[in-house]
C-alpha positions in Angstrom: -17.9 11.8 -18.2 -17.0 15.6 -18.8 -13.7 16.9 -17.6 -15.3 19.6 -15.5 -17.4 16.9 -13.6 -14.3 14.8 -12.9 -12.4 17.7 -11.6 -15.4 18.7 -9.3 -15.7 15.2 -7.8 -11.8 15.0 -7.4 -11.8 18.3 -5.5 -14.6 17.3 -3.3 -12.4 14.5 -2.1 -9.2 16.5 -1.5 -8.3 18.0 1.9 -4.7 19.3 2.1 -5.0 21.1 5.6 -1.9 20.1 7.5 -3.1 18.8 11.3 -6.8 18.7 10.7 -8.8 16.1 12.5 -10.8 13.5 10.8 -12.6 10.4 12.2 -13.6 7.0 10.7 -15.9 4.4 11.9 -14.0 4.0 15.2 -10.4 5.0 14.7 -9.6 8.6 14.5 -6.5 10.3 12.7 -5.0 13.7 12.2 -3.6 14.4 8.7 -0.3 15.5 7.7 0.5 16.7 4.3 3.8 17.6 2.6 5.2 18.1 -1.0 7.5 15.7 -2.7 9.4 15.9 -6.2 7.9 14.1 -9.1 10.3 14.0 -12.0 10.9 17.7 -12.2 7.4 18.7 -10.9 5.9 18.3 -7.5 3.0 16.5 -5.9 1.1 17.1 -2.7 1.1 14.0 -0.3 -1.3 13.5 2.5 -1.2 10.8 5.2 -3.6 9.6 7.9 -1.9 9.5 11.3 -3.5 7.1 13.8 -2.0 7.5 17.4 -2.4 4.9 20.0 -2.9 6.4 23.4 -2.5 3.1 25.0 1.1 2.3 23.7 4.3 2.5 25.3 6.5 5.7 24.5 9.1 3.4 22.6 6.4 1.8 20.6 6.8 1.3 16.7 5.7 3.9 14.2 4.6 1.9 11.0 4.1 3.6 7.6 1.4 1.8 5.7 1.4 1.8 1.9 -1.6 0.8 0.2 -2.1 -1.1 -3.1 -3.7 -0.5 -6.5 -6.5 1.8 -6.3 -6.4 1.6 -2.4 -6.4 4.7 0.0 -5.0 5.3 3.2 -8.2 4.8 4.7 -8.3 1.1 3.5 -5.8 0.5 6.6 -8.2 1.7 9.1 -10.0 -1.7 10.0 -6.5 -3.4 10.5 -5.3 -0.4 12.7 -8.3 -0.6 14.9 -7.4 -4.3 15.3 -3.8 -3.4 16.3 -4.7 -1.0 18.6 -7.6 -3.2 20.3 -5.3 -6.3 20.8 -4.0 -6.3 24.4 -0.7 -8.0 23.2 0.0 -5.9 20.3 -1.4 -2.6 21.2 1.2 -1.4 23.9 4.0 -1.9 21.3 2.6 -0.1 18.2 2.5 3.8 19.0 1.6 5.1 15.7 0.5 3.9 12.2 1.0 6.7 9.3 -1.2 5.6 6.5 0.1 7.1 3.1 -2.2 8.3 0.0 -0.2 8.0 -3.0 -0.9 10.8 -5.7 -4.5 11.0 -6.6 -5.7 8.8 -3.9 -7.9 9.7 -1.0 -6.6 13.0 0.2 -3.8 13.4 -1.8 -4.7 15.7 -4.7 -4.2 14.8 -8.2 -1.2 16.4 -9.6 -1.6 18.7 -12.5 0.8 20.6 -14.6 3.7 17.8 -14.3 6.4 18.8 -16.7 6.9 15.2 -18.1 3.2 14.8 -18.8 -0.2 13.8 -17.1 -1.4 12.2 -14.0 -2.4 9.2 -16.1 1.3 8.8 -17.0 2.6 8.1 -13.3 4.2 4.8 -12.9 5.0 2.5 -10.0 8.5 3.9 -9.9 7.0 7.2 -9.1 5.4 5.5 -6.1 8.9 4.2 -5.1 10.2 7.8 -5.3 7.2 8.9 -3.3 7.7 6.4 -0.6 11.5 7.0 -0.2 11.0 10.8 0.2 8.0 10.3 2.6 10.5 8.3 5.0 12.8 11.1 5.0 10.1 14.1 5.4 8.3 12.2 8.1 11.7 11.6 10.0 12.6 15.1 9.7 9.2 16.2 11.0 9.5 13.9 14.1 7.4 11.3 12.7 10.0 8.7 11.6 8.8 5.2 10.9 10.7 2.2 12.0 8.7 -0.2 10.2 7.0 -0.2 7.0 3.7 -2.3 6.0 2.5 -2.5 2.5 -0.4 -4.4 0.7 -0.3 -5.9 -3.0 1.3 -3.3 -5.4 2.6 -1.4 -2.3 4.5 -4.2 -1.3 6.0 -4.1 -4.9 6.9 -0.3 -4.5 8.5 -1.3 -1.0 10.7 -4.0 -2.9 11.6 -1.4 -5.5 12.4 1.1 -2.9 14.7 -1.0 -1.3 16.4 -1.9 -4.8 16.5 2.0 -5.6 18.3 2.6 -2.2 20.8 -0.3 -2.4 21.8 1.1 -5.9 22.8 4.3 -4.3 24.6 2.6 -1.5 22.0 3.1 1.1 18.8 1.0 2.0 15.5 1.2 4.0 17.5 0.8 7.2 19.5 3.9 6.7 16.3 5.5 6.6 15.2 4.0 10.0 13.2 1.3 8.7 14.1 -2.0 10.7 11.1 -4.1 9.8 9.0 -4.5 6.4 5.9 -6.5 6.4 4.4 -7.1 3.1 0.8 -8.5 2.9 0.3 -10.4 -0.4 2.8 -8.3 -2.3 3.0 -8.2 -6.0 6.4 -10.0 -6.8 9.2 -8.0 -8.0 9.9 -8.0 -12.0 11.4 -11.3 -13.0 10.0 -13.1 -10.2 7.1 -15.5 -10.5 3.5 -14.0 -10.5 0.6 -16.1 -11.5 -1.8 -13.4 -12.7 -5.5 -14.0 -13.0 -7.2 -13.8 -16.2 -7.6 -10.1 -17.2 -10.7 -8.3 -16.0 -12.7 -6.1 -18.5 -11.8 -2.7 -16.9 -12.9 -0.6 -20.1 -16.2 0.7 -18.3 -14.2 2.4 -15.5 -11.4 4.0 -17.7 -11.7 7.7 -17.9 -9.7 10.1 -20.3 -9.6 13.7 -19.1 -7.5 16.4 -21.1 -5.9 17.7 -17.7 -5.4 14.3 -16.2 -4.9 12.0 -18.9 -6.2 8.4 -18.6 -7.0 6.7 -15.5 -8.8 4.0 -13.8 -11.8 5.1 -11.6 -12.9 1.9 -10.2 -16.6 2.3 -8.3 -16.7 0.8 -4.8 -19.1 -1.8 -6.1 -16.5 -2.9 -8.4 -14.1 -3.1 -5.8 -16.4 -5.0 -3.6 -17.3 -7.5 -5.9 -14.0 -8.0 -7.5 -11.0 -10.5 -6.9 -10.1 -8.7 -3.6 -12.8 -10.5 -1.7 -13.2 -13.6 -3.9 -11.9 -17.1 -3.1 -10.0 -19.4 -5.3 -13.4 -21.3 -6.1 -14.6 -18.1 -7.4 -17.2 -17.2 -4.7 -17.3 -14.1 -2.7 -16.6 -14.5 1.3 -19.5 -14.4 3.5 -18.1 -11.5 5.6 -18.0 -9.3 2.6 -17.6 -5.6 3.6 -20.6 -3.4 2.9 -20.4 -0.5 0.2 -20.6 2.3 2.8 -17.4 0.8 4.5 -15.7 0.5 1.1 -16.4 3.7 -0.6 -13.5 5.8 1.1 -11.1 3.0 0.6 -11.0 3.4 -3.5 -9.0 6.0 -5.4 -8.0 6.8 -8.8 -5.3 5.0 -10.6 -3.1 6.2 -13.4 -3.5 4.0 -16.4 0.2 3.8 -16.8 0.6 2.4 -13.4 -2.1 -0.4 -14.0 -0.5 -1.4 -17.4 3.1 -1.4 -16.1 1.8 -3.8 -13.2 0.2 -6.2 -15.6 3.1 -6.1 -18.0 1.3 -4.2 -20.8 4.0 -1.7 -20.9 7.6 -1.7 -22.4 8.6 -0.5 -18.9 8.7 -3.7 -16.8 7.6 -4.1 -13.2 10.3 -2.6 -10.6 12.9 -5.1 -9.8 14.8 -6.2 -6.7 17.9 -8.0 -6.4 18.5 -11.5 -4.8 18.8 -11.0 -1.1 17.7 -7.5 -1.1 16.6 -7.9 2.5 19.3 -10.2 3.6 20.3 -9.4 7.4 23.2 -7.4 6.3 21.1 -4.8 4.8 19.3 -4.2 8.3 15.7 -4.3 7.4 13.9 -7.6 8.8 11.6 -8.7 6.0 8.2 -10.7 6.6 5.9 -11.7 4.0 2.2 -12.7 4.6 0.3 -14.8 2.1 -3.4 -15.8 1.8 -4.6 -19.1 1.0 -7.7 -17.9 -1.0 -6.0 -15.0 -2.8 -6.7 -15.1 -6.6 -4.7 -11.8 -7.4 -1.2 -12.8 -5.7 -1.4 -16.4 -5.1 0.2 -17.9 -2.0 2.2 -20.4 -4.1 4.2 -17.5 -5.6 5.2 -15.8 -2.5 7.2 -18.4 -0.5 9.7 -18.5 -3.4 9.6 -14.6 -3.6 10.5 -14.6 0.1 13.3 -16.9 -0.2 14.7 -14.9 -3.1 14.5 -11.6 -1.2 15.9 -12.9 2.0 18.0 -15.9 1.2 17.7 -19.5 2.9 18.1 -18.2 6.2 14.8 -16.4 6.3 12.4 -17.5 8.9 9.6 -14.6 8.6 7.4 -16.1 5.8 3.8 -16.5 7.3 1.1 -18.2 5.2 -2.5 -17.6 6.6 -4.6 -20.5 5.6 -8.5 -19.9 6.3 -11.7 -20.0 4.1 -11.8 -16.2 4.0 -8.0 -15.5 3.6 -8.5 -13.5 0.4 -6.4 -10.7 -1.0 -8.3 -8.0 1.0 -8.2 -9.9 4.4 -6.8 -6.9 6.0 -10.0 -5.1 5.4 -12.6 -7.8 5.7 -11.0 -9.7 8.6 -8.2 -7.9 10.1 -8.5 -9.8 13.4 -7.7 -13.0 11.5 -4.2 -11.4 10.3 -3.4 -10.3 13.9 -2.0 -13.5 15.2 0.6 -13.6 12.1 1.5 -10.2 12.8 2.1 -10.8 16.4 4.4 -13.6 15.5 6.6 -11.0 13.6 9.7 -9.0 15.1 8.6 -5.5 14.9 11.1 -3.1 16.1 9.7 -2.8 19.6 
């Protein structure tokens, strides 16, 4: 693919107008964008802000962090289910879904002083999350809960560690609850990875952006996010039209760091990083049919992060409890979320 064609496609997907109104299949959101520092450079970050008109004024604001190749739009099915649930809806005032650099409406950063877009790491996502929490709070949109999926859950673990190392914590930024859906375990903790997939057809090299993964929606649809442990696809497989806006570009360095093919390991988190004394109640939700982050790895991760007193590990056991269940069957996830102590 020629670089001019790549850039043209990217520009068509970028919107950086603060406060513009967009609408999905059912849920509607406003867009809020801002600038963050990125290792001596800057990046424009955009979020989709879903407001719940039926919520109580004191309802929670949740920052939602997507996983590998996922965009902010991927949270829309779960947001719709939360807002439609008569028990949960009154207590969730707002969901702010984050687009990481080069994903969804966040433009691909160019002219970075340290290198190219393709060289961004999970550590950069950690920085974006921490800065976003501060910027949102200063803008009157402070999040008192954070929800993350897959690699996004790893970044939240890394954010807590980075803050603790500097004498702070997520609770210092107002986050009193963290819900991690099938999170990739922090470096040094057990993660039973599936056999590597051949992603070479989807790797793009561009002189201005570097090397990145441009996963087509059909590959996302037929990949491991919606496959069961027996190898089959779930019967309630989301359609391509639904999934297309959910898929973004991923820097190759981020992908290689995630799967252990860089000398830079996955971000770590200390034992009991989410112990009660640190002020953020951690919940982890696992999925029985997940082949990307097996449920068997996550009960041990939860105990490591919280200590033996942790009571908020929630395994979901169902025939369609796959890695992407928050997209394919968000209603099936709601009961687990309702049992968690969000900061209401």
